[in-house]
N, CA, C and O atoms as a Maestro MAE file, in Angstrom:
{
 s_m_m2io_version
 :::
 2.0.0
}

f_m_ct {
 s_m_title
 :::
 protein
 m_atom[276] {
  # First column is atom index #
  i_m_mmod_type
  r_m_x_coord
  r_m_y_coord
  r_m_z_coord
  i_m_residue_number
  s_m_chain_name
  s_m_pdb_residue_name
  s_m_pdb_atom_name
  i_m_atomic_number
  :::
  1 25 -58.746 103.480 14.747 1 A "MET " " N  " 7
  2 3 -57.919 104.541 13.533 1 A "MET " " CA " 6
  3 2 -57.315 105.480 14.001 1 A "MET " " C  " 6
  4 15 -57.753 106.240 14.865 1 A "MET " " O  " 8
  5 25 -55.948 105.541 13.339 2 A "ILE " " N  " 7
  6 3 -55.155 106.506 13.802 2 A "ILE " " CA " 6
  7 2 -55.523 107.856 13.132 2 A "ILE " " C  " 6
  8 15 -56.281 107.891 12.163 2 A "ILE " " O  " 8
  9 25 -54.894 109.113 13.745 3 A "GLY " " N  " 7
  10 3 -55.376 110.393 13.032 3 A "GLY " " CA " 6
  11 2 -54.191 110.785 11.890 3 A "GLY " " C  " 6
  12 15 -54.362 111.854 11.303 3 A "GLY " " O  " 8
  13 25 -53.218 110.130 11.605 4 A "GLU " " N  " 7
  14 3 -52.371 110.583 10.632 4 A "GLU " " CA " 6
  15 2 -51.842 109.379 9.877 4 A "GLU " " C  " 6
  16 15 -51.724 108.264 10.384 4 A "GLU " " O  " 8
  17 25 -51.527 109.695 8.605 5 A "ILE " " N  " 7
  18 3 -51.094 108.616 7.630 5 A "ILE " " CA " 6
  19 2 -49.699 108.917 7.120 5 A "ILE " " C  " 6
  20 15 -49.563 110.008 6.566 5 A "ILE " " O  " 8
  21 25 -48.706 108.175 7.212 6 A "ASP " " N  " 7
  22 3 -47.446 108.634 6.802 6 A "ASP " " CA " 6
  23 2 -47.474 108.122 5.417 6 A "ASP " " C  " 6
  24 15 -47.950 107.037 5.082 6 A "ASP " " O  " 8
  25 25 -46.909 109.017 4.622 7 A "ILE " " N  " 7
  26 3 -46.694 108.638 3.134 7 A "ILE " " CA " 6
  27 2 -45.389 109.398 2.791 7 A "ILE " " C  " 6
  28 15 -45.239 110.616 2.686 7 A "ILE " " O  " 8
  29 25 -44.385 108.307 2.624 8 A "TYR " " N  " 7
  30 3 -43.193 108.973 2.323 8 A "TYR " " CA " 6
  31 2 -42.696 110.103 3.035 8 A "TYR " " C  " 6
  32 15 -42.212 111.089 2.481 8 A "TYR " " O  " 8
  33 25 -42.826 109.944 4.362 9 A "GLY " " N  " 7
  34 3 -42.543 111.195 5.438 9 A "GLY " " CA " 6
  35 2 -43.579 112.504 5.115 9 A "GLY " " C  " 6
  36 15 -43.388 113.630 5.573 9 A "GLY " " O  " 8
  37 25 -44.369 112.242 4.503 10 A "VAL " " N  " 7
  38 3 -45.609 113.303 4.664 10 A "VAL " " CA " 6
  39 2 -46.784 112.842 5.410 10 A "VAL " " C  " 6
  40 15 -47.448 111.880 5.023 10 A "VAL " " O  " 8
  41 25 -47.036 113.461 6.399 11 A "PHE " " N  " 7
  42 3 -48.225 113.122 7.399 11 A "PHE " " CA " 6
  43 2 -49.503 113.747 6.908 11 A "PHE " " C  " 6
  44 15 -49.707 114.961 6.922 11 A "PHE " " O  " 8
  45 25 -50.519 112.661 6.386 12 A "LEU " " N  " 7
  46 3 -51.619 113.430 5.938 12 A "LEU " " CA " 6
  47 2 -52.827 112.912 7.038 12 A "LEU " " C  " 6
  48 15 -52.706 111.904 7.734 12 A "LEU " " O  " 8
  49 25 -53.765 113.628 7.041 13 A "PRO " " N  " 7
  50 3 -54.708 113.212 8.094 13 A "PRO " " CA " 6
  51 2 -55.603 112.166 7.534 13 A "PRO " " C  " 6
  52 15 -55.775 112.291 6.322 13 A "PRO " " O  " 8
  53 25 -56.261 111.099 8.132 14 A "ALA " " N  " 7
  54 3 -56.799 109.919 7.864 14 A "ALA " " CA " 6
  55 2 -58.170 110.416 7.012 14 A "ALA " " C  " 6
  56 15 -58.477 109.856 5.959 14 A "ALA " " O  " 8
  57 25 -58.855 111.374 7.501 15 A "VAL " " N  " 7
  58 3 -59.822 111.985 6.902 15 A "VAL " " CA " 6
  59 2 -59.823 112.478 5.600 15 A "VAL " " C  " 6
  60 15 -60.828 112.516 4.890 15 A "VAL " " O  " 8
  61 25 -58.718 112.855 5.276 16 A "LEU " " N  " 7
  62 3 -58.304 113.380 4.057 16 A "LEU " " CA " 6
  63 2 -58.292 112.072 2.840 16 A "LEU " " C  " 6
  64 15 -58.836 112.059 1.735 16 A "LEU " " O  " 8
  65 25 -57.579 111.172 3.417 17 A "ILE " " N  " 7
  66 3 -57.667 109.857 2.520 17 A "ILE " " CA " 6
  67 2 -59.064 109.324 2.393 17 A "ILE " " C  " 6
  68 15 -59.526 108.915 1.328 17 A "ILE " " O  " 8
  69 25 -59.628 109.346 3.384 18 A "LEU " " N  " 7
  70 3 -61.066 108.957 3.367 18 A "LEU " " CA " 6
  71 2 -62.011 109.629 2.376 18 A "LEU " " C  " 6
  72 15 -62.697 109.045 1.537 18 A "LEU " " O  " 8
  73 25 -61.943 110.988 2.604 19 A "MET " " N  " 7
  74 3 -62.564 111.908 1.620 19 A "MET " " CA " 6
  75 2 -62.270 111.658 0.195 19 A "MET " " C  " 6
  76 15 -63.190 111.506 -0.608 19 A "MET " " O  " 8
  77 25 -60.915 111.606 -0.187 20 A "LEU " " N  " 7
  78 3 -60.360 111.367 -1.420 20 A "LEU " " CA " 6
  79 2 -61.143 109.725 -2.017 20 A "LEU " " C  " 6
  80 15 -61.690 109.564 -3.107 20 A "LEU " " O  " 8
  81 25 -60.998 108.857 -1.107 21 A "VAL " " N  " 7
  82 3 -61.573 107.608 -1.736 21 A "VAL " " CA " 6
  83 2 -63.252 107.751 -1.857 21 A "VAL " " C  " 6
  84 15 -63.827 107.124 -2.747 21 A "VAL " " O  " 8
  85 25 -63.879 108.457 -1.083 22 A "SER " " N  " 7
  86 3 -65.207 108.875 -1.167 22 A "SER " " CA " 6
  87 2 -65.594 109.760 -2.342 22 A "SER " " C  " 6
  88 15 -66.707 109.657 -2.859 22 A "SER " " O  " 8
  89 25 -64.629 110.678 -2.790 23 A "TYR " " N  " 7
  90 3 -64.904 111.298 -4.022 23 A "TYR " " CA " 6
  91 2 -64.989 110.560 -5.198 23 A "TYR " " C  " 6
  92 15 -65.842 110.696 -6.075 23 A "TYR " " O  " 8
  93 25 -63.773 109.524 -5.166 24 A "LEU " " N  " 7
  94 3 -63.858 108.900 -6.443 24 A "LEU " " CA " 6
  95 2 -64.800 107.812 -6.327 24 A "LEU " " C  " 6
  96 15 -65.193 107.370 -7.406 24 A "LEU " " O  " 8
  97 25 -65.233 107.303 -5.345 25 A "LEU " " N  " 7
  98 3 -66.332 106.448 -5.467 25 A "LEU " " CA " 6
  99 2 -67.642 107.127 -5.718 25 A "LEU " " C  " 6
  100 15 -68.538 106.460 -6.235 25 A "LEU " " O  " 8
  101 25 -67.874 108.520 -5.373 26 A "CYS " " N  " 7
  102 3 -69.089 109.261 -5.647 26 A "CYS " " CA " 6
  103 2 -69.016 109.651 -7.168 26 A "CYS " " C  " 6
  104 15 -70.078 109.800 -7.773 26 A "CYS " " O  " 8
  105 25 -67.870 109.817 -7.789 27 A "LEU " " N  " 7
  106 3 -67.681 110.108 -9.383 27 A "LEU " " CA " 6
  107 2 -68.467 108.768 -9.882 27 A "LEU " " C  " 6
  108 15 -69.441 109.021 -10.592 27 A "LEU " " O  " 8
  109 25 -68.257 107.619 -9.675 28 A "VAL " " N  " 7
  110 3 -68.666 106.529 -10.072 28 A "VAL " " CA " 6
  111 2 -70.044 106.477 -9.926 28 A "VAL " " C  " 6
  112 15 -70.720 106.387 -10.950 28 A "VAL " " O  " 8
  113 25 -70.572 106.515 -8.868 29 A "VAL " " N  " 7
  114 3 -72.034 106.513 -8.421 29 A "VAL " " CA " 6
  115 2 -72.681 107.608 -9.220 29 A "VAL " " C  " 6
  116 15 -73.837 107.327 -9.535 29 A "VAL " " O  " 8
  117 25 -72.209 108.912 -9.681 30 A "THR " " N  " 7
  118 3 -72.924 109.869 -10.193 30 A "THR " " CA " 6
  119 2 -73.076 109.554 -11.761 30 A "THR " " C  " 6
  120 15 -74.023 109.958 -12.435 30 A "THR " " O  " 8
  121 25 -72.214 108.923 -12.155 31 A "ARG " " N  " 7
  122 3 -72.138 108.375 -13.487 31 A "ARG " " CA " 6
  123 2 -72.907 107.478 -13.770 31 A "ARG " " C  " 6
  124 15 -73.431 107.561 -14.881 31 A "ARG " " O  " 8
  125 25 -73.214 106.459 -13.013 32 A "VAL " " N  " 7
  126 3 -74.061 105.286 -13.035 32 A "VAL " " CA " 6
  127 2 -75.469 105.972 -12.969 32 A "VAL " " C  " 6
  128 15 -76.342 105.614 -13.758 32 A "VAL " " O  " 8
  129 25 -75.702 106.940 -12.051 33 A "PHE " " N  " 7
  130 3 -77.068 107.598 -11.862 33 A "PHE " " CA " 6
  131 2 -77.399 108.296 -13.135 33 A "PHE " " C  " 6
  132 15 -78.507 108.181 -13.660 33 A "PHE " " O  " 8
  133 25 -76.313 109.112 -13.694 34 A "ALA " " N  " 7
  134 3 -76.634 109.866 -15.035 34 A "ALA " " CA " 6
  135 2 -77.008 108.858 -16.189 34 A "ALA " " C  " 6
  136 15 -77.955 109.140 -16.923 34 A "ALA " " O  " 8
  137 25 -76.320 107.734 -16.367 35 A "ARG " " N  " 7
  138 3 -76.551 106.612 -17.585 35 A "ARG " " CA " 6
  139 2 -77.911 106.128 -17.195 35 A "ARG " " C  " 6
  140 15 -78.718 105.955 -18.108 35 A "ARG " " O  " 8
  141 25 -78.297 105.870 -15.886 36 A "VAL " " N  " 7
  142 3 -79.561 105.000 -15.824 36 A "VAL " " CA " 6
  143 2 -80.921 106.098 -16.029 36 A "VAL " " C  " 6
  144 15 -81.988 105.808 -16.568 36 A "VAL " " O  " 8
  145 25 -80.511 107.518 -15.393 37 A "GLY " " N  " 7
  146 3 -81.424 108.325 -15.823 37 A "GLY " " CA " 6
  147 2 -81.982 108.721 -14.703 37 A "GLY " " C  " 6
  148 15 -83.130 109.146 -14.828 37 A "GLY " " O  " 8
  149 25 -81.499 108.716 -13.576 38 A "LEU " " N  " 7
  150 3 -82.199 108.931 -12.273 38 A "LEU " " CA " 6
  151 2 -82.232 110.464 -12.089 38 A "LEU " " C  " 6
  152 15 -83.068 110.925 -11.313 38 A "LEU " " O  " 8
  153 25 -81.433 111.244 -12.708 39 A "TYR " " N  " 7
  154 3 -81.350 112.497 -12.505 39 A "TYR " " CA " 6
  155 2 -82.528 113.397 -13.119 39 A "TYR " " C  " 6
  156 15 -82.548 114.618 -12.970 39 A "TYR " " O  " 8
  157 25 -83.400 112.760 -13.745 40 A "ARG " " N  " 7
  158 3 -84.695 113.399 -14.271 40 A "ARG " " CA " 6
  159 2 -85.605 113.487 -13.219 40 A "ARG " " C  " 6
  160 15 -86.510 114.310 -13.358 40 A "ARG " " O  " 8
  161 25 -85.566 112.766 -12.108 41 A "PHE " " N  " 7
  162 3 -86.315 112.891 -11.035 41 A "PHE " " CA " 6
  163 2 -86.025 113.686 -10.045 41 A "PHE " " C  " 6
  164 15 -86.860 113.951 -9.181 41 A "PHE " " O  " 8
  165 25 -84.542 114.273 -10.040 42 A "VAL " " N  " 7
  166 3 -84.174 114.957 -8.949 42 A "VAL " " CA " 6
  167 2 -84.463 116.577 -9.159 42 A "VAL " " C  " 6
  168 15 -84.460 117.059 -10.292 42 A "VAL " " O  " 8
  169 25 -84.708 117.365 -7.999 43 A "TRP " " N  " 7
  170 3 -84.989 118.641 -8.421 43 A "TRP " " CA " 6
  171 2 -83.683 119.745 -8.584 43 A "TRP " " C  " 6
  172 15 -83.557 120.663 -9.394 43 A "TRP " " O  " 8
  173 25 -82.813 119.315 -7.551 44 A "HIS " " N  " 7
  174 3 -81.697 120.094 -7.711 44 A "HIS " " CA " 6
  175 2 -80.302 119.197 -7.549 44 A "HIS " " C  " 6
  176 15 -79.901 118.816 -6.449 44 A "HIS " " O  " 8
  177 25 -79.663 118.932 -8.730 45 A "ARG " " N  " 7
  178 3 -78.600 117.996 -8.709 45 A "ARG " " CA " 6
  179 2 -77.604 118.295 -7.795 45 A "ARG " " C  " 6
  180 15 -77.091 117.459 -7.052 45 A "ARG " " O  " 8
  181 25 -77.342 119.377 -7.832 46 A "SER " " N  " 7
  182 3 -75.982 119.735 -6.850 46 A "SER " " CA " 6
  183 2 -76.360 119.322 -5.478 46 A "SER " " C  " 6
  184 15 -75.585 118.520 -4.956 46 A "SER " " O  " 8
  185 25 -77.355 119.687 -4.803 47 A "ILE " " N  " 7
  186 3 -77.714 119.286 -3.534 47 A "ILE " " CA " 6
  187 2 -77.705 117.873 -3.596 47 A "ILE " " C  " 6
  188 15 -77.117 117.334 -2.659 47 A "ILE " " O  " 8
  189 25 -78.214 117.113 -4.471 48 A "PHE " " N  " 7
  190 3 -78.434 115.706 -4.522 48 A "PHE " " CA " 6
  191 2 -77.153 115.133 -4.583 48 A "PHE " " C  " 6
  192 15 -76.844 114.180 -3.868 48 A "PHE " " O  " 8
  193 25 -76.341 115.684 -5.438 49 A "ASP " " N  " 7
  194 3 -74.770 115.105 -5.508 49 A "ASP " " CA " 6
  195 2 -74.146 115.284 -4.043 49 A "ASP " " C  " 6
  196 15 -73.491 114.375 -3.533 49 A "ASP " " O  " 8
  197 25 -74.363 116.407 -3.441 50 A "LEU " " N  " 7
  198 3 -73.692 116.666 -2.007 50 A "LEU " " CA " 6
  199 2 -74.395 115.603 -1.208 50 A "LEU " " C  " 6
  200 15 -73.573 114.922 -0.594 50 A "LEU " " O  " 8
  201 25 -75.357 115.317 -1.056 51 A "ALA " " N  " 7
  202 3 -75.872 114.422 -0.337 51 A "ALA " " CA " 6
  203 2 -75.621 112.821 -0.512 51 A "ALA " " C  " 6
  204 15 -75.605 112.033 0.434 51 A "ALA " " O  " 8
  205 25 -75.441 112.495 -1.783 52 A "ILE " " N  " 7
  206 3 -74.850 111.170 -2.090 52 A "ILE " " CA " 6
  207 2 -73.199 111.301 -1.602 52 A "ILE " " C  " 6
  208 15 -72.671 110.292 -1.134 52 A "ILE " " O  " 8
  209 25 -72.540 112.350 -1.703 53 A "TYR " " N  " 7
  210 3 -71.285 112.394 -1.111 53 A "TYR " " CA " 6
  211 2 -71.089 112.028 0.245 53 A "TYR " " C  " 6
  212 15 -70.314 111.189 0.704 53 A "TYR " " O  " 8
  213 25 -72.110 112.966 0.977 54 A "VAL " " N  " 7
  214 3 -72.074 112.614 2.282 54 A "VAL " " CA " 6
  215 2 -72.428 111.243 2.820 54 A "VAL " " C  " 6
  216 15 -71.977 110.833 3.889 54 A "VAL " " O  " 8
  217 25 -73.285 110.517 2.016 55 A "ILE " " N  " 7
  218 3 -73.757 109.196 2.356 55 A "ILE " " CA " 6
  219 2 -72.472 108.363 2.133 55 A "ILE " " C  " 6
  220 15 -71.930 107.689 3.009 55 A "ILE " " O  " 8
  221 25 -72.151 108.461 1.161 56 A "VAL " " N  " 7
  222 3 -70.647 107.662 0.654 56 A "VAL " " CA " 6
  223 2 -69.481 107.816 1.542 56 A "VAL " " C  " 6
  224 15 -68.716 106.882 1.781 56 A "VAL " " O  " 8
  225 25 -69.342 109.084 2.063 57 A "LEU " " N  " 7
  226 3 -68.300 109.384 2.996 57 A "LEU " " CA " 6
  227 2 -68.610 108.733 4.289 57 A "LEU " " C  " 6
  228 15 -67.640 108.405 4.973 57 A "LEU " " O  " 8
  229 25 -69.782 108.494 4.731 58 A "GLY " " N  " 7
  230 3 -70.108 107.915 5.915 58 A "GLY " " CA " 6
  231 2 -70.127 106.369 5.790 58 A "GLY " " C  " 6
  232 15 -69.847 105.664 6.760 58 A "GLY " " O  " 8
  233 25 -70.412 105.925 4.754 59 A "ILE " " N  " 7
  234 3 -69.948 104.433 4.493 59 A "ILE " " CA " 6
  235 2 -68.689 104.067 4.497 59 A "ILE " " C  " 6
  236 15 -68.301 103.030 5.035 59 A "ILE " " O  " 8
  237 25 -67.854 104.989 3.823 60 A "VAL " " N  " 7
  238 3 -66.268 104.577 3.977 60 A "VAL " " CA " 6
  239 2 -65.848 104.799 5.347 60 A "VAL " " C  " 6
  240 15 -65.078 103.944 5.782 60 A "VAL " " O  " 8
  241 25 -66.145 105.670 6.072 61 A "VAL " " N  " 7
  242 3 -65.736 105.868 7.253 61 A "VAL " " CA " 6
  243 2 -66.054 105.019 8.297 61 A "VAL " " C  " 6
  244 15 -65.263 104.875 9.229 61 A "VAL " " O  " 8
  245 25 -67.398 104.284 8.244 62 A "ILE " " N  " 7
  246 3 -67.823 103.124 8.898 62 A "ILE " " CA " 6
  247 2 -66.802 101.726 8.460 62 A "ILE " " C  " 6
  248 15 -66.207 100.957 9.215 62 A "ILE " " O  " 8
  249 25 -66.859 101.741 7.069 63 A "VAL " " N  " 7
  250 3 -66.340 100.390 6.586 63 A "VAL " " CA " 6
  251 2 -64.770 100.489 7.120 63 A "VAL " " C  " 6
  252 15 -64.342 99.507 7.727 63 A "VAL " " O  " 8
  253 25 -64.062 101.410 6.961 64 A "SER " " N  " 7
  254 3 -62.799 101.850 7.284 64 A "SER " " CA " 6
  255 2 -62.479 101.353 8.855 64 A "SER " " C  " 6
  256 15 -61.554 100.606 9.173 64 A "SER " " O  " 8
  257 25 -63.461 101.943 9.752 65 A "HIS " " N  " 7
  258 3 -63.302 101.912 11.365 65 A "HIS " " CA " 6
  259 2 -63.528 100.449 11.572 65 A "HIS " " C  " 6
  260 15 -62.993 99.954 12.564 65 A "HIS " " O  " 8
  261 25 -64.303 99.610 10.721 66 A "ARG " " N  " 7
  262 3 -64.564 98.269 11.136 66 A "ARG " " CA " 6
  263 2 -63.464 97.461 10.709 66 A "ARG " " C  " 6
  264 15 -63.210 96.473 11.397 66 A "ARG " " O  " 8
  265 25 -62.675 97.728 9.572 67 A "LEU " " N  " 7
  266 3 -61.346 97.048 8.940 67 A "LEU " " CA " 6
  267 2 -60.222 97.186 9.815 67 A "LEU " " C  " 6
  268 15 -59.563 96.190 10.115 67 A "LEU " " O  " 8
  269 25 -59.915 98.416 10.292 68 A "LEU " " N  " 7
  270 3 -58.740 98.602 11.016 68 A "LEU " " CA " 6
  271 2 -59.088 98.367 12.463 68 A "LEU " " C  " 6
  272 15 -60.199 98.613 12.933 68 A "LEU " " O  " 8
  273 25 -57.995 97.837 13.193 69 A "PRO " " N  " 7
  274 3 -58.362 97.586 14.789 69 A "PRO " " CA " 6
  275 2 -58.543 98.898 15.571 69 A "PRO " " C  " 6
  276 15 -58.819 98.869 16.771 69 A "PRO " " O  " 8
  :::
 }
 m_bond[275] {
  # First column is bond index #
  i_m_from
  i_m_to
  i_m_order
  :::
  1 1 2 1
  2 2 3 1
  3 3 4 2
  4 3 5 1
  5 5 6 1
  6 6 7 1
  7 7 8 2
  8 7 9 1
  9 9 10 1
  10 10 11 1
  11 11 12 2
  12 11 13 1
  13 13 14 1
  14 14 15 1
  15 15 16 2
  16 15 17 1
  17 17 18 1
  18 18 19 1
  19 19 20 2
  20 19 21 1
  21 21 22 1
  22 22 23 1
  23 23 24 2
  24 23 25 1
  25 25 26 1
  26 26 27 1
  27 27 28 2
  28 27 29 1
  29 29 30 1
  30 30 31 1
  31 31 32 2
  32 31 33 1
  33 33 34 1
  34 34 35 1
  35 35 36 2
  36 35 37 1
  37 37 38 1
  38 38 39 1
  39 39 40 2
  40 39 41 1
  41 41 42 1
  42 42 43 1
  43 43 44 2
  44 43 45 1
  45 45 46 1
  46 46 47 1
  47 47 48 2
  48 47 49 1
  49 49 50 1
  50 50 51 1
  51 51 52 2
  52 51 53 1
  53 53 54 1
  54 54 55 1
  55 55 56 2
  56 55 57 1
  57 57 58 1
  58 58 59 1
  59 59 60 2
  60 59 61 1
  61 61 62 1
  62 62 63 1
  63 63 64 2
  64 63 65 1
  65 65 66 1
  66 66 67 1
  67 67 68 2
  68 67 69 1
  69 69 70 1
  70 70 71 1
  71 71 72 2
  72 71 73 1
  73 73 74 1
  74 74 75 1
  75 75 76 2
  76 75 77 1
  77 77 78 1
  78 78 79 1
  79 79 80 2
  80 79 81 1
  81 81 82 1
  82 82 83 1
  83 83 84 2
  84 83 85 1
  85 85 86 1
  86 86 87 1
  87 87 88 2
  88 87 89 1
  89 89 90 1
  90 90 91 1
  91 91 92 2
  92 91 93 1
  93 93 94 1
  94 94 95 1
  95 95 96 2
  96 95 97 1
  97 97 98 1
  98 98 99 1
  99 99 100 2
  100 99 101 1
  101 101 102 1
  102 102 103 1
  103 103 104 2
  104 103 105 1
  105 105 106 1
  106 106 107 1
  107 107 108 2
  108 107 109 1
  109 109 110 1
  110 110 111 1
  111 111 112 2
  112 111 113 1
  113 113 114 1
  114 114 115 1
  115 115 116 2
  116 115 117 1
  117 117 118 1
  118 118 119 1
  119 119 120 2
  120 119 121 1
  121 121 122 1
  122 122 123 1
  123 123 124 2
  124 123 125 1
  125 125 126 1
  126 126 127 1
  127 127 128 2
  128 127 129 1
  129 129 130 1
  130 130 131 1
  131 131 132 2
  132 131 133 1
  133 133 134 1
  134 134 135 1
  135 135 136 2
  136 135 137 1
  137 137 138 1
  138 138 139 1
  139 139 140 2
  140 139 141 1
  141 141 142 1
  142 142 143 1
  143 143 144 2
  144 143 145 1
  145 145 146 1
  146 146 147 1
  147 147 148 2
  148 147 149 1
  149 149 150 1
  150 150 151 1
  151 151 152 2
  152 151 153 1
  153 153 154 1
  154 154 155 1
  155 155 156 2
  156 155 157 1
  157 157 158 1
  158 158 159 1
  159 159 160 2
  160 159 161 1
  161 161 162 1
  162 162 163 1
  163 163 164 2
  164 163 165 1
  165 165 166 1
  166 166 167 1
  167 167 168 2
  168 167 169 1
  169 169 170 1
  170 170 171 1
  171 171 172 2
  172 171 173 1
  173 173 174 1
  174 174 175 1
  175 175 176 2
  176 175 177 1
  177 177 178 1
  178 178 179 1
  179 179 180 2
  180 179 181 1
  181 181 182 1
  182 182 183 1
  183 183 184 2
  184 183 185 1
  185 185 186 1
  186 186 187 1
  187 187 188 2
  188 187 189 1
  189 189 190 1
  190 190 191 1
  191 191 192 2
  192 191 193 1
  193 193 194 1
  194 194 195 1
  195 195 196 2
  196 195 197 1
  197 197 198 1
  198 198 199 1
  199 199 200 2
  200 199 201 1
  201 201 202 1
  202 202 203 1
  203 203 204 2
  204 203 205 1
  205 205 206 1
  206 206 207 1
  207 207 208 2
  208 207 209 1
  209 209 210 1
  210 210 211 1
  211 211 212 2
  212 211 213 1
  213 213 214 1
  214 214 215 1
  215 215 216 2
  216 215 217 1
  217 217 218 1
  218 218 219 1
  219 219 220 2
  220 219 221 1
  221 221 222 1
  222 222 223 1
  223 223 224 2
  224 223 225 1
  225 225 226 1
  226 226 227 1
  227 227 228 2
  228 227 229 1
  229 229 230 1
  230 230 231 1
  231 231 232 2
  232 231 233 1
  233 233 234 1
  234 234 235 1
  235 235 236 2
  236 235 237 1
  237 237 238 1
  238 238 239 1
  239 239 240 2
  240 239 241 1
  241 241 242 1
  242 242 243 1
  243 243 244 2
  244 243 245 1
  245 245 246 1
  246 246 247 1
  247 247 248 2
  248 247 249 1
  249 249 250 1
  250 250 251 1
  251 251 252 2
  252 251 253 1
  253 253 254 1
  254 254 255 1
  255 255 256 2
  256 255 257 1
  257 257 258 1
  258 258 259 1
  259 259 260 2
  260 259 261 1
  261 261 262 1
  262 262 263 1
  263 263 264 2
  264 263 265 1
  265 265 266 1
  266 266 267 1
  267 267 268 2
  268 267 269 1
  269 269 270 1
  270 270 271 1
  271 271 272 2
  272 271 273 1
  273 273 274 1
  274 274 275 1
  275 275 276 2
  :::
 }
}
């Protein structure tokens, strides 16, 4: 995995792109959890959402590392 991604001459850290992808996926996951009613069983929603974000970010990093040579 390279350290930077060039987007029209602007160098962005690869971690920033992965974090944005994870945030978008996390939005989808939290909406599904809210629709299903999972948050009724959660004590502190903000901490739970942070934990879900960290888990999704880890999955995105692992998948991107395996897809890129």
